[in-house]
C-alpha positions in Angstrom: -30.9 -64.7 -28.7 -31.9 -61.1 -27.7 -31.0 -59.8 -31.2 -33.1 -62.4 -32.9 -36.0 -61.5 -30.5 -35.5 -57.7 -31.2 -35.3 -58.3 -34.9 -38.5 -60.3 -34.9 -40.3 -57.7 -32.8 -39.1 -55.1 -35.4 -40.2 -57.0 -38.4 -43.7 -57.6 -36.8 -44.0 -53.9 -36.1 -43.1 -53.0 -39.7 -45.5 -55.5 -41.1 -48.3 -54.1 -38.8 -47.6 -50.6 -39.9 -47.6 -51.6 -43.5 -50.9 -53.4 -43.2 -52.4 -50.5 -41.3 -51.3 -48.0 -44.1 -52.7 -50.2 -46.8 -56.1 -50.6 -45.2 -56.4 -47.0 -44.5 -55.9 -46.1 -48.1 -59.6 -46.6 -48.7 -60.5 -44.2 -45.9 -58.2 -41.3 -46.9 -60.0 -37.9 -47.1 -59.2 -35.7 -50.1 -59.2 -32.0 -50.0 -62.0 -29.7 -51.2 -60.0 -28.8 -54.3 -59.3 -32.4 -55.0 -63.0 -33.3 -54.6 -64.0 -30.6 -57.1 -61.4 -31.7 -59.5 -62.4 -35.3 -59.3 -66.2 -34.4 -59.8 -65.3 -32.3 -62.9 -63.0 -35.0 -64.4 -65.3 -37.9 -63.6 -68.1 -39.7 -65.4 -70.6 -38.6 -62.8 -73.4 -36.6 -64.5 -73.8 -33.2 -62.8 -77.5 -32.2 -62.2 -79.4 -29.3 -60.8 -82.0 -29.5 -57.9 -84.7 -29.2 -60.7 -83.1 -32.1 -62.6 -82.9 -34.1 -59.3 -86.5 -34.4 -59.1 -87.1 -35.4 -62.8 -84.2 -37.9 -62.7 -85.6 -39.6 -59.7 -88.9 -40.0 -61.5 -87.4 -42.0 -64.4 -87.7 -45.6 -64.7 -84.4 -46.0 -63.1 -81.7 -43.8 -61.8 -78.8 -43.8 -59.4 -78.1 -40.5 -57.6 -75.2 -39.4 -55.5 -75.7 -36.3 -53.3 -72.8 -34.8 -51.7 -70.7 -31.6 -51.3 -67.1 -30.7 -51.2 -67.2 -29.2 -47.7 -68.4 -32.5 -46.2 -65.3 -34.6 -45.0 -67.4 -37.9 -45.3 -68.1 -37.0 -48.9 -64.5 -36.4 -49.6 -63.6 -39.7 -48.1 -66.5 -41.5 -50.1 -65.9 -40.0 -53.5 -62.6 -41.8 -54.4 -64.2 -45.1 -53.6 -67.4 -44.3 -55.6 -65.4 -43.3 -58.6 -63.3 -46.4 -58.4 -66.5 -48.5 -58.3 -68.1 -46.6 -61.0 -65.1 -47.1 -63.3 -65.1 -50.8 -62.7 -68.9 -51.2 -63.4 -69.3 -48.3 -65.9 -72.4 -47.3 -63.9 -74.4 -44.2 -64.9 -74.5 -42.1 -61.7 -76.1 -38.5 -61.4 -74.4 -36.1 -59.0 -76.0 -33.2 -57.1 -73.8 -30.8 -55.1 -76.0 -30.0 -52.2 -74.0 -27.1 -51.3 -75.1 -25.3 -54.5 -78.9 -25.6 -53.9 -80.6 -24.6 -50.6 -84.2 -23.9 -51.8 -87.6 -25.4 -51.2 -87.2 -28.0 -54.0 -84.2 -29.7 -52.5 -85.5 -29.4 -48.9 -88.8 -31.0 -50.2 -86.9 -33.8 -51.9 -84.8 -34.5 -48.9 -87.9 -34.7 -46.6 -89.8 -36.9 -49.1 -87.0 -39.3 -49.3 -85.9 -39.0 -45.6 -82.3 -37.9 -46.5 -80.7 -36.3 -43.4 -77.0 -36.7 -44.3 -74.5 -36.7 -47.0 -73.0 -38.5 -48.7 -76.2 -40.2 -50.0 -76.1 -42.7 -52.8 -79.5 -44.2 -53.7 -81.5 -45.9 -56.5 -84.7 -44.4 -57.6 -87.5 -45.8 -59.7 -90.5 -43.6 -60.9 -90.2 -41.1 -58.1 -89.5 -43.5 -55.2 -86.2 -44.3 -53.5 -85.9 -48.2 -53.9 -82.5 -48.5 -52.0 -79.8 -46.5 -50.4 -76.3 -47.3 -49.4 -76.3 -47.3 -45.6 -73.4 -45.3 -44.0 -71.9 -44.6 -47.4 -68.9 -42.8 -45.9 -67.8 -46.0 -44.2 -68.5 -48.4 -47.3 -65.6 -50.1 -49.0 -65.2 -50.0 -52.6 -66.5 -53.7 -52.7 -69.6 -52.7 -50.8 -70.2 -49.7 -53.2 -69.8 -52.1 -56.3 -72.2 -54.5 -54.8 -74.7 -51.7 -54.2 -74.3 -50.3 -57.8 -74.7 -53.7 -59.3 -78.0 -54.5 -57.4 -80.5 -51.9 -58.7 
């Protein structure tokens, strides 16, 4: 009787651990090098701070702003790329670490961007929608956001 109880407890513990590991796969943080590699080999379209302003003024654009030194960006990127691959979305990427000038500060101020990662839709110079708490978003939430422009 005690053996059955012990085996049942061990089985429950193993299943709980397995479920925990599977659900944490979406929240794993990659290294800075992996982030750079994923950006380089992705379908994201890298843009400069100057291009950021012009892209946001198009009729429609989705822009991801992040940086490799941000742990939240590193957790977010694999989920974004997974969602992008599923939907074949056109997404522009700005590495906020590369640009520190007036242009970027002005853009951040105008659109009330205070943190990265930042994933947002723009239409004719206005931010129409942004993903709230992007670093905590699931791939499904990101896909929903990308499909609702």
